[in-house]
OpenMM code with the backbone's topology and positions (N, CA, C; nanometers):
from openmm import Vec3, app, unit

residues = "MET ILE ASP VAL VAL VAL THR ASP LYS ARG GLY GLN PRO VAL THR GLY LEU LYS GLN ASP ASP PHE THR ILE LYS GLU ASN GLY LYS GLU GLN THR ILE LYS ALA CYS GLU VAL HIS LEU PRO GLY ALA GLN PRO GLN ALA TYR PRO LYS PHE ASP LEU ALA PRO ASN VAL TYR THR ASN VAL PRO ALA GLN PRO LEU GLU GLY SER ILE ASN ILE VAL LEU PHE ASP LEU VAL ASN THR PRO ILE THR ASP".split()
positions = [
    Vec3(-5.7137, -2.3032, 6.9558),
    Vec3(-5.8795, -2.3411, 6.8875),
    Vec3(-5.9347, -2.4551, 6.9386),
    Vec3(-6.0142, -2.4369, 6.9705),
    Vec3(-6.0974, -2.4946, 7.0699),
    Vec3(-6.2413, -2.5322, 7.0088),
    Vec3(-6.2828, -2.6821, 7.0123),
    Vec3(-6.4273, -2.6656, 6.9652),
    Vec3(-6.4605, -2.7369, 7.0784),
    Vec3(-6.6282, -2.6840, 7.0805),
    Vec3(-6.7148, -2.6910, 7.1296),
    Vec3(-6.8340, -2.7737, 7.1112),
    Vec3(-6.9013, -2.8618, 7.1603),
    Vec3(-6.9807, -2.9220, 7.1743),
    Vec3(-7.0860, -2.9413, 7.2343),
    Vec3(-7.2058, -2.8406, 7.2779),
    Vec3(-7.3189, -2.8380, 7.3773),
    Vec3(-7.4352, -2.9170, 7.3342),
    Vec3(-7.5269, -2.9249, 7.4656),
    Vec3(-7.5733, -3.0302, 7.4801),
    Vec3(-7.6289, -3.0521, 7.5864),
    Vec3(-7.8067, -3.0658, 7.5979),
    Vec3(-7.8790, -3.0643, 7.6980),
    Vec3(-7.8496, -3.1585, 7.8187),
    Vec3(-7.9583, -3.1453, 7.9065),
    Vec3(-7.9621, -3.2613, 7.9848),
    Vec3(-7.9451, -3.4554, 7.9419),
    Vec3(-8.0485, -3.4115, 7.7654),
    Vec3(-8.1047, -3.5283, 7.7687),
    Vec3(-8.0074, -3.6113, 7.6224),
    Vec3(-7.8997, -3.4867, 7.6601),
    Vec3(-7.8165, -3.4862, 7.5181),
    Vec3(-7.8192, -3.4382, 7.3595),
    Vec3(-7.9094, -3.3666, 7.3924),
    Vec3(-7.9574, -3.3503, 7.2724),
    Vec3(-7.8975, -3.2255, 7.2269),
    Vec3(-7.8620, -3.1966, 7.0949),
    Vec3(-7.7525, -3.0547, 7.0424),
    Vec3(-7.8703, -2.9045, 7.1077),
    Vec3(-7.7778, -2.8235, 7.1880),
    Vec3(-7.8092, -2.6620, 7.1893),
    Vec3(-7.8036, -2.6134, 7.0351),
    Vec3(-7.8753, -2.5618, 6.9831),
    Vec3(-7.8766, -2.4430, 6.8621),
    Vec3(-7.8547, -2.2195, 6.9111),
    Vec3(-7.8685, -2.2215, 6.7843),
    Vec3(-7.8970, -2.1527, 6.8007),
    Vec3(-7.7443, -2.0015, 6.9538),
    Vec3(-7.6511, -2.0171, 6.9681),
    Vec3(-7.5929, -2.0267, 7.0399),
    Vec3(-7.5165, -1.8874, 6.9882),
    Vec3(-7.4006, -1.8280, 7.0505),
    Vec3(-7.3687, -1.6943, 6.9869),
    Vec3(-7.2172, -1.6639, 7.0980),
    Vec3(-7.1503, -1.6228, 6.9935),
    Vec3(-6.9905, -1.5721, 7.0743),
    Vec3(-6.9727, -1.5437, 7.1725),
    Vec3(-7.1419, -1.4036, 7.2709),
    Vec3(-7.1819, -1.3923, 7.4294),
    Vec3(-7.1602, -1.4770, 7.5117),
    Vec3(-7.1956, -1.6392, 7.3645),
    Vec3(-7.2729, -1.7320, 7.5169),
    Vec3(-7.2031, -1.7546, 7.5742),
    Vec3(-7.0414, -1.7538, 7.5460),
    Vec3(-6.9536, -1.8362, 7.6040),
    Vec3(-6.8034, -1.7327, 7.6344),
    Vec3(-6.7382, -1.8027, 7.7594),
    Vec3(-6.6546, -1.7697, 7.8404),
    Vec3(-6.5024, -1.8712, 7.8376),
    Vec3(-6.3838, -1.8210, 7.7781),
    Vec3(-6.2903, -1.9399, 7.7675),
    Vec3(-6.1720, -1.8694, 7.9427),
    Vec3(-6.1881, -1.9395, 8.0064),
    Vec3(-6.0357, -1.9167, 8.0532),
    Vec3(-5.9579, -1.9969, 8.0186),
    Vec3(-5.7487, -1.9325, 8.0292),
    Vec3(-5.6412, -2.0317, 8.0821),
    Vec3(-5.6048, -2.0154, 8.1989),
    Vec3(-5.5651, -2.0817, 8.2830),
    Vec3(-5.5684, -2.0689, 8.3907),
    Vec3(-5.5985, -1.9217, 8.4953),
    Vec3(-5.7548, -1.9532, 8.4668),
    Vec3(-5.8115, -1.8879, 8.5348),
    Vec3(-5.8225, -1.7192, 8.4534),
    Vec3(-5.7621, -1.7280, 8.3529),
    Vec3(-5.7370, -1.5659, 8.3065),
    Vec3(-5.8428, -1.5630, 8.1909),
    Vec3(-5.9607, -1.4829, 8.1982),
    Vec3(-6.0341, -1.5372, 8.0434),
    Vec3(-5.9383, -1.4555, 7.9748),
    Vec3(-5.9812, -1.5269, 7.8007),
    Vec3(-5.9292, -1.5130, 7.6878),
    Vec3(-5.9628, -1.5028, 7.6148),
    Vec3(-5.9626, -1.3482, 7.5455),
    Vec3(-6.0007, -1.2966, 7.4293),
    Vec3(-6.1349, -1.4057, 7.3255),
    Vec3(-6.2424, -1.4142, 7.2666),
    Vec3(-6.2105, -1.5066, 7.1587),
    Vec3(-6.2768, -1.3972, 7.0725),
    Vec3(-6.2048, -1.4701, 6.9355),
    Vec3(-6.1680, -1.3830, 6.8336),
    Vec3(-6.2701, -1.4202, 6.6611),
    Vec3(-6.3059, -1.5862, 6.6843),
    Vec3(-6.3663, -1.6067, 6.6265),
    Vec3(-6.4841, -1.6701, 6.6370),
    Vec3(-6.6151, -1.7401, 6.5838),
    Vec3(-6.6807, -1.8196, 6.7038),
    Vec3(-6.8035, -1.8547, 6.6261),
    Vec3(-6.8092, -1.9709, 6.5249),
    Vec3(-6.8875, -2.0279, 6.3934),
    Vec3(-6.9215, -2.1255, 6.4333),
    Vec3(-7.0169, -2.1608, 6.2964),
    Vec3(-7.1185, -2.3565, 6.4347),
    Vec3(-7.0542, -2.4078, 6.2752),
    Vec3(-7.0855, -2.5083, 6.2521),
    Vec3(-7.0223, -2.5587, 6.2285),
    Vec3(-7.1485, -2.7345, 6.1833),
    Vec3(-7.2679, -2.7401, 6.1423),
    Vec3(-7.3578, -2.7946, 6.1478),
    Vec3(-7.2701, -2.9678, 6.0796),
    Vec3(-7.3299, -3.0928, 6.1201),
    Vec3(-7.2758, -3.2652, 6.0138),
    Vec3(-7.4187, -3.1922, 5.8583),
    Vec3(-7.3059, -3.2354, 5.7526),
    Vec3(-7.3839, -3.1965, 5.6458),
    Vec3(-7.5678, -3.3312, 5.6230),
    Vec3(-7.5855, -3.3447, 5.5385),
    Vec3(-7.6886, -3.4207, 5.5292),
    Vec3(-7.6728, -3.5694, 5.4979),
    Vec3(-7.6858, -3.6745, 5.5486),
    Vec3(-7.6096, -3.7501, 5.5050),
    Vec3(-7.7139, -3.8007, 5.4342),
    Vec3(-7.7093, -3.9238, 5.3379),
    Vec3(-7.7226, -3.9697, 5.2714),
    Vec3(-7.9224, -4.1439, 5.3024),
    Vec3(-7.9641, -4.1051, 5.2507),
    Vec3(-8.1034, -4.1923, 5.2986),
    Vec3(-7.9854, -4.3545, 5.3040),
    Vec3(-7.9069, -4.4078, 5.1429),
    Vec3(-7.8610, -4.5032, 5.1165),
    Vec3(-7.7207, -4.4735, 5.0193),
    Vec3(-7.6828, -4.5528, 5.0014),
    Vec3(-7.5226, -4.5112, 4.9046),
    Vec3(-7.6041, -4.6026, 4.7558),
    Vec3(-7.5718, -4.5024, 4.5757),
    Vec3(-7.6767, -4.5380, 4.5226),
    Vec3(-7.5835, -4.6813, 4.4223),
    Vec3(-7.6681, -4.7198, 4.3722),
    Vec3(-7.6525, -4.9327, 4.3821),
    Vec3(-7.5363, -4.8216, 4.2380),
    Vec3(-7.4346, -4.9609, 4.2351),
    Vec3(-7.2981, -4.9540, 4.1318),
    Vec3(-7.3045, -5.0304, 4.0745),
    Vec3(-7.2360, -5.0878, 3.9898),
    Vec3(-7.1748, -5.2279, 3.9053),
    Vec3(-7.0445, -5.2424, 3.8760),
    Vec3(-7.0067, -5.3695, 3.9678),
    Vec3(-6.8242, -5.3829, 4.0022),
    Vec3(-6.7865, -5.4138, 3.8590),
    Vec3(-6.6573, -5.4150, 3.8841),
    Vec3(-6.5960, -5.5293, 3.6662),
    Vec3(-6.6213, -5.6252, 3.7314),
    Vec3(-6.6129, -5.7088, 3.7029),
    Vec3(-6.5504, -5.8095, 3.7380),
    Vec3(-6.4456, -5.8486, 3.8451),
    Vec3(-6.3898, -5.9296, 3.9335),
    Vec3(-6.2989, -5.9466, 4.0508),
    Vec3(-6.3215, -5.7705, 4.0636),
    Vec3(-6.3685, -5.7928, 4.0778),
    Vec3(-6.3498, -5.5957, 4.1823),
    Vec3(-6.4273, -5.6574, 4.2405),
    Vec3(-6.4209, -5.5885, 4.4583),
    Vec3(-6.4720, -5.5985, 4.5354),
    Vec3(-6.5102, -5.4687, 4.5665),
    Vec3(-6.5821, -5.4949, 4.7143),
    Vec3(-6.5984, -5.3551, 4.8273),
    Vec3(-6.6841, -5.4214, 4.9024),
    Vec3(-6.6334, -5.3732, 5.0358),
    Vec3(-6.6698, -5.3487, 5.2108),
    Vec3(-6.8142, -5.2509, 5.2226),
    Vec3(-6.8697, -5.1395, 5.0888),
    Vec3(-6.9111, -5.1028, 5.2095),
    Vec3(-7.0848, -5.0760, 5.2085),
    Vec3(-7.1037, -5.0993, 5.2917),
    Vec3(-7.2236, -5.0778, 5.3302),
    Vec3(-7.3879, -5.0539, 5.3012),
    Vec3(-7.4214, -5.1670, 5.2934),
    Vec3(-7.5754, -5.0714, 5.1749),
    Vec3(-7.6237, -4.9091, 5.2704),
    Vec3(-7.6717, -4.9216, 5.4158),
    Vec3(-7.6683, -4.8169, 5.3971),
    Vec3(-7.5727, -4.6978, 5.4832),
    Vec3(-7.5558, -4.5522, 5.4828),
    Vec3(-7.4271, -4.4660, 5.5555),
    Vec3(-7.4614, -4.5014, 5.7251),
    Vec3(-7.2919, -4.4756, 5.6915),
    Vec3(-7.2471, -4.4942, 5.8224),
    Vec3(-7.2083, -4.3601, 5.8088),
    Vec3(-7.2188, -4.3733, 5.9961),
    Vec3(-7.2099, -4.1976, 6.0250),
    Vec3(-7.0306, -4.1879, 6.0033),
    Vec3(-7.0060, -4.1095, 5.9888),
    Vec3(-6.7825, -4.0257, 5.9597),
    Vec3(-6.7656, -4.0312, 5.8299),
    Vec3(-6.6679, -4.0784, 5.8902),
    Vec3(-6.5661, -4.1088, 5.7319),
    Vec3(-6.5731, -4.2514, 5.6961),
    Vec3(-6.5012, -4.2687, 5.5874),
    Vec3(-6.4544, -4.3654, 5.4918),
    Vec3(-6.3120, -4.3440, 5.4912),
    Vec3(-6.2813, -4.4331, 5.4445),
    Vec3(-6.1646, -4.4228, 5.4633),
    Vec3(-6.0847, -4.5520, 5.3481),
    Vec3(-6.0889, -4.5195, 5.2473),
    Vec3(-6.0372, -4.6189, 5.0359),
    Vec3(-5.8511, -4.6723, 5.0565),
    Vec3(-5.8787, -4.7749, 5.0430),
    Vec3(-5.6924, -4.7971, 5.0477),
    Vec3(-5.6861, -4.8603, 4.8429),
    Vec3(-5.6356, -4.8198, 4.7877),
    Vec3(-5.6153, -4.8111, 4.6581),
    Vec3(-5.4554, -4.8671, 4.6517),
    Vec3(-5.5483, -5.0458, 4.5376),
    Vec3(-5.3673, -5.0862, 4.5253),
    Vec3(-5.3666, -5.0676, 4.3789),
    Vec3(-5.2726, -5.0422, 4.3259),
    Vec3(-5.2260, -5.0274, 4.1436),
    Vec3(-5.1766, -5.1221, 4.1688),
    Vec3(-5.1389, -5.1466, 4.0317),
    Vec3(-5.0248, -5.2236, 3.9302),
    Vec3(-4.9079, -5.1285, 3.8971),
    Vec3(-4.9294, -5.0307, 3.8893),
    Vec3(-4.8318, -4.9415, 3.7827),
    Vec3(-4.7085, -4.9291, 4.0112),
    Vec3(-4.7694, -4.8562, 4.0792),
    Vec3(-4.7170, -4.8878, 4.2545),
    Vec3(-4.6843, -4.9825, 4.2569),
    Vec3(-4.7838, -5.0795, 4.3270),
    Vec3(-4.7525, -5.1800, 4.3990),
    Vec3(-4.6623, -5.3284, 4.3382),
    Vec3(-4.5643, -5.3807, 4.3787),
    Vec3(-4.5482, -5.4829, 4.2498),
    Vec3(-4.5816, -5.6409, 4.3116),
    Vec3(-4.6087, -5.7142, 4.1996),
    Vec3(-4.6786, -5.7804, 4.2430),
    Vec3(-4.5598, -5.9708, 4.1848),
    Vec3(-4.5176, -5.9941, 4.2959),
    Vec3(-4.4713, -6.0492, 4.3634),
    Vec3(-4.5320, -6.2421, 4.3534),
    Vec3(-4.4537, -6.3227, 4.3684),
    Vec3(-4.4848, -6.4551, 4.3726),
    Vec3(-4.4840, -6.5095, 4.4762),
] * unit.nanometer
topology = app.Topology()
chain = topology.addChain("A")
for resn in residues:
    res = topology.addResidue(resn, chain)
    for name in ("N", "CA", "C"):
        topology.addAtom(name, app.Element.getBySymbol(name[0]), res)
């Protein structure tokens, strides 16, 4: 499986490409392309919805969305021992 990102000379994405627009070679030998799919990024929200946190609950979620993923770490009292 090979992911391909195609941009023009200004770095802008090139759209409308089809499977016939690509040639894949391995060790100089042309390979058969069995599938070709376009994957577009999902629409990004303009802002995260406002939410109220309970007392002593904190977040580091930015006011504006970031591109990409957000990692969440959850510590709970059932599985996280408390030590003095």
